[in-house]
C-alpha positions as CSV (number, residue, x, y, z in Angstrom):
1,X,-14.5,-4.2,18.6
2,X,-15.4,-3.0,15.5
3,X,-15.4,0.5,14.2
4,X,-18.5,2.3,12.5
5,X,-18.2,1.5,9.1
6,X,-20.9,0.8,6.7
7,X,-21.4,-0.7,3.2
8,X,-18.5,-1.7,1.4
9,X,-15.8,-0.1,4.4
10,X,-17.4,-2.5,6.6
11,X,-17.2,-5.7,4.2
12,X,-13.2,-5.2,3.5
13,X,-12.9,-4.8,7.1
14,X,-14.4,-8.2,8.2
15,X,-12.7,-9.7,5.3
16,X,-9.5,-8.2,7.0
17,X,-10.6,-10.4,9.9
18,X,-11.8,-13.4,8.5
19,X,-10.0,-16.9,8.5
20,X,-8.7,-18.2,6.6
21,X,-6.9,-15.3,5.3
22,X,-8.3,-13.2,2.6
23,X,-6.5,-13.5,-0.7
24,X,-8.7,-11.2,-3.1
25,X,-8.7,-7.7,-0.9
26,X,-8.0,-5.0,-3.5
27,X,-5.6,-2.4,-2.5
28,X,-7.7,0.3,-3.2
29,X,-10.3,-0.7,-1.1
30,X,-7.8,-1.3,1.6
31,X,-7.1,2.4,1.5
32,X,-10.6,3.6,1.3
33,X,-11.4,1.6,4.4
34,X,-8.5,2.9,6.6
35,X,-9.6,6.5,5.3
36,X,-13.2,5.8,6.5
37,X,-12.0,5.3,9.8
38,X,-12.0,7.8,12.8
39,X,-8.9,9.9,13.4
40,X,-6.7,8.4,10.9
41,X,-4.2,10.3,9.0
42,X,-2.7,9.0,5.9
43,X,0.4,9.9,3.8
44,X,1.2,8.3,0.5
45,X,4.7,8.2,-1.2
46,X,4.7,6.1,-4.5
47,X,3.1,2.8,-3.6
48,X,3.7,3.4,0.0
49,X,1.0,4.3,2.8
50,X,1.6,5.4,6.2
51,X,-1.4,4.8,8.4
52,X,-1.5,6.6,12.2
53,X,-4.6,6.0,14.5
54,X,-4.5,6.7,18.2
55,X,-0.6,6.9,18.3
56,X,-0.3,3.6,16.4
57,X,1.3,3.6,13.3
58,X,1.3,1.2,10.0
59,X,3.4,1.4,6.7
60,X,1.8,-0.6,4.0
61,X,3.3,-1.3,1.0
62,X,1.5,-0.9,-2.1
63,X,1.0,-4.3,-4.2
64,X,2.6,-4.4,-7.8
65,X,-1.1,-6.0,-8.5
66,X,-4.3,-4.5,-7.5
67,X,-4.9,-7.5,-4.3
68,X,-3.3,-7.5,-1.2
69,X,-1.7,-10.8,-1.3
70,X,0.8,-11.2,1.4
71,X,-0.1,-12.6,4.4
72,X,2.5,-10.9,6.4
73,X,0.7,-7.2,5.4
74,X,-2.6,-8.3,6.2
75,X,-1.4,-9.9,9.7
76,X,0.1,-6.6,10.5
77,X,-3.0,-4.6,9.2
78,X,-5.1,-6.7,11.6
79,X,-2.6,-6.1,14.6
80,X,-3.1,-2.5,14.0
81,X,-6.8,-2.2,13.5
82,X,-6.7,-4.1,16.6
83,X,-4.1,-2.2,19.0
84,X,-5.5,1.5,17.0
85,X,-9.2,0.8,18.1
86,X,-8.4,2.0,21.7
87,X,-6.8,5.6,22.3
88,X,-3.6,5.0,24.1
């Protein structure tokens, strides 16, 4: 189920779930989209972002470059968004 996101946040959300995996997601856009989701808590330390929503937590390590390129992190992000969509 897609949360109520608009504009660029919705585009970023859709890009996370596209097949094949998106290779051009901007780290700043991903952070911004996560912050726009309801009930999200974010904690940042250096380039590490800890996101908690509905009892689910995800730790993302900001890329050295501006783009999110690690397939495993995108898959973890997909899983987090799917699982945290429903409150525990």
